[in-house]
C-alpha positions in Angstrom: 23.1 -23.1 45.1 23.1 -21.3 41.8 20.9 -18.4 40.8 18.9 -18.6 37.6 18.5 -15.1 36.0 15.3 -15.1 33.9 14.8 -12.7 31.0 11.5 -12.2 29.2 10.9 -14.6 26.3 11.5 -13.1 22.8 9.1 -14.5 20.2 10.2 -14.6 16.6 8.8 -11.6 14.7 7.5 -9.7 17.7 10.3 -7.1 17.5 9.6 -6.6 13.8 5.8 -6.5 13.8 5.1 -4.2 16.8 4.3 -0.6 16.0 6.7 2.2 17.2 5.5 5.7 17.9 6.5 8.9 16.2 6.9 11.8 18.6 5.1 15.1 17.9 8.2 17.1 16.9 9.2 19.2 13.9 12.0 16.7 13.1 9.7 13.7 13.1 7.3 15.6 10.8 10.1 16.4 8.3 11.3 12.7 8.5 7.7 11.5 7.8 7.3 13.9 4.9 10.6 12.6 3.3 9.5 9.0 3.8 6.1 9.5 2.3 7.6 11.2 -0.7 10.2 8.5 -1.1 7.5 5.7 -1.0 5.3 7.7 -3.4 8.2 8.0 -5.9 8.9 4.3 -5.8 5.2 3.5 -6.4 5.1 5.7 -9.5 7.6 3.4 -11.3 5.7 2.3 -14.5 7.2 -1.2 -14.6 6.8 -2.0 -10.9 3.8 -3.4 -9.1 2.6 -2.2 -5.8 3.2 -5.7 -4.4 6.8 -5.5 -5.3 7.4 -2.0 -4.0 5.6 -2.7 -0.7 7.5 -6.0 -0.3 10.8 -4.2 -0.6 9.6 -1.4 1.7 8.6 -3.9 4.3 11.9 -5.7 4.1 14.0 -2.5 4.1 12.2 -1.1 7.2 12.0 -4.5 9.0 8.2 -4.3 9.4 8.0 -8.1 9.7 10.3 -11.1 10.2 8.8 -12.5 6.9 8.5 -9.4 4.6 6.1 -10.9 2.1 3.0 -9.0 1.0 -0.3 -10.9 1.5 -3.7 -9.8 0.3 -6.7 -10.2 2.5 -9.9 -10.1 0.4 -12.8 -8.1 1.9 -16.1 -9.6 0.8 -19.5 -7.9 0.8 -18.2 -4.8 -0.9 -19.1 -3.9 -4.5 -18.3 -0.7 -6.4 -19.9 -0.7 -9.9 -17.6 0.5 -12.7 -18.3 4.0 -14.0 -18.6 5.1 -17.6 -15.3 6.8 -17.4 -13.6 3.7 -16.2 -15.3 1.7 -19.0 -13.8 4.1 -21.5 -10.3 3.8 -19.9 -10.5 0.0 -20.0 -11.8 0.1 -23.6 -15.0 -1.8 -23.0 -18.7 -1.1 -23.5 -21.5 -1.3 -21.0 -22.0 -5.0 -21.8 -18.3 -5.9 -21.1 -17.7 -8.2 -18.1 -15.7 -6.5 -15.3 -14.9 -8.1 -11.9 -14.3 -6.1 -8.8 -11.9 -7.1 -6.0 -11.3 -5.2 -2.7 -8.2 -6.2 -0.6 -6.0 -5.2 2.2 -2.3 -5.6 1.4 -0.5 -6.8 4.6 3.0 -7.3 5.7 3.2 -9.2 9.0 0.5 -7.7 11.1 0.5 -4.4 9.3 -2.1 -3.2 6.7 0.0 -1.2 4.4 -2.6 -0.4 1.8 -6.3 -0.9 0.8 -7.0 -1.5 -2.9 -10.0 -1.4 -5.1 -9.5 -3.3 -8.4 -11.7 -3.4 -11.5 -10.4 -5.9 -14.0 -11.4 -7.4 -17.4 -11.3 -11.2 -16.9 -11.2 -12.1 -20.6 -7.8 -10.3 -20.9 -6.2 -12.3 -18.1 -6.5 -16.0 -18.9 -8.1 -18.8 -17.0 -5.3 -19.5 -14.6 -5.0 -15.9 -13.5 -8.7 -15.6 -13.1 -8.8 -18.7 -11.0 -6.1 -17.3 -8.7 -7.9 -14.0 -8.3 -11.2 -15.6 -7.5 -10.2 -18.4 -5.3 -7.1 -17.2 -3.4 -5.8 -14.2 -1.5 -2.8 -13.7 -3.9 -2.0 -10.0 -4.4 -3.1 -8.7 -7.8 0.4 -7.7 -8.9 1.8 -11.2 -8.1 -1.1 -12.9 -9.9 -0.6 -10.9 -13.2 3.2 -10.7 -13.4 3.3 -13.1 -16.4 1.5 -10.4 -18.4 4.4 -8.0 -17.9 2.1 -5.3 -16.5 2.8 -1.6 -17.0 1.1 1.1 -15.0 -0.2 4.4 -16.3 -0.8 6.5 -13.3 -3.9 8.7 -13.4 -3.6 10.6 -10.2 -1.8 11.0 -6.9 -3.6 12.6 -3.9 -2.0 13.3 -0.6 -4.7 12.9 2.1 -2.6 14.2 5.0 0.2 16.7 5.3 2.7 16.2 8.2 3.7 19.9 7.8 1.2 22.7 7.2 1.4 24.8 4.0 3.9 27.5 4.3 5.7 25.8 7.2 9.1 27.0 6.0 8.1 30.7 6.3 6.8 30.7 9.9 7.6 29.1 13.2 6.2 25.6 13.8 4.2 24.7 16.9 6.4 23.8 19.9 7.8 20.3 20.0 6.0 17.8 22.3 8.3 14.8 22.3 6.4 13.1 25.1 3.3 13.0 22.9 2.6 10.6 20.0 2.1 12.4 16.6 -1.5 11.9 15.5 -1.7 10.5 12.0 -4.9 9.6 10.1 -5.3 6.1 8.8 -5.1 7.1 5.1 -2.0 9.0 4.1 -2.1 9.2 0.2 -3.8 7.4 -2.7 -3.0 6.4 -6.3 -5.2 5.7 -9.2 -3.8 3.9 -12.2 -4.7 1.8 -15.3 -2.6 -1.3 -15.9 -1.7 -2.6 -19.3 -0.4 -6.0 -20.6 2.4 -6.5 -23.0 0.0 -6.1 -25.9 -0.8 -2.5 -24.7 -4.3 -3.6 -23.7 -5.7 -2.1 -20.5 -6.9 -4.9 -18.2 -7.3 -3.3 -14.8 -8.0 0.0 -13.1 -6.9 0.3 -9.5 -7.3 2.7 -6.6 -4.8 2.2 -3.8 -4.9 4.0 -0.4 -1.7 3.8 1.6 -2.0 3.8 5.4 -0.1 5.1 8.3 1.2 1.6 9.0 3.8 2.1 6.2 5.5 4.1 8.9 5.1 1.6 11.8 8.8 1.2 12.1 9.0 4.5 13.9 11.8 7.2 13.9 15.5 6.4 13.6 
């Protein structure tokens, strides 16, 4: 009689899409700081879209078996455009502006939440159709316009290391504990221009702790 040794079934994508913990240690905090700064630098590329950068990040860090960024539209949310935004988009109070709020996802991970105010008359019928009827990420939808970003601000919403950490001892390592991270890590604000140097969108993007869901080396 033969013996059959059974192993747990491995489902495609599970090893990629589960979240790994970061320990509460000084080394982990330094690694997280370096990773956040690296992602931030990549996102500041004027000729890149957030969709492209997050897609590459997802693939490089094996966050999903299919590292493609998808946008999940969140309905029932509306944020009116401000006079300052109207000025940056070069429209008056009567100009039509659409608002879109999405979660940018890779596999099961929400990597960013985005607010987008855009001027539909500067996009064309097909792009407007895609934006209103599908969950296509904005960067992918407008790529034929050769978009260029002008970054307005970067704000870090959490610091893995306290100010002045290099001048005093850090708290003792607790490798058995999971490092507590807030949901929002940092945010960008930017205006996006087409190849005619016309502003057609202003965005606010908040990047979440799930960009680090691959865990430590």
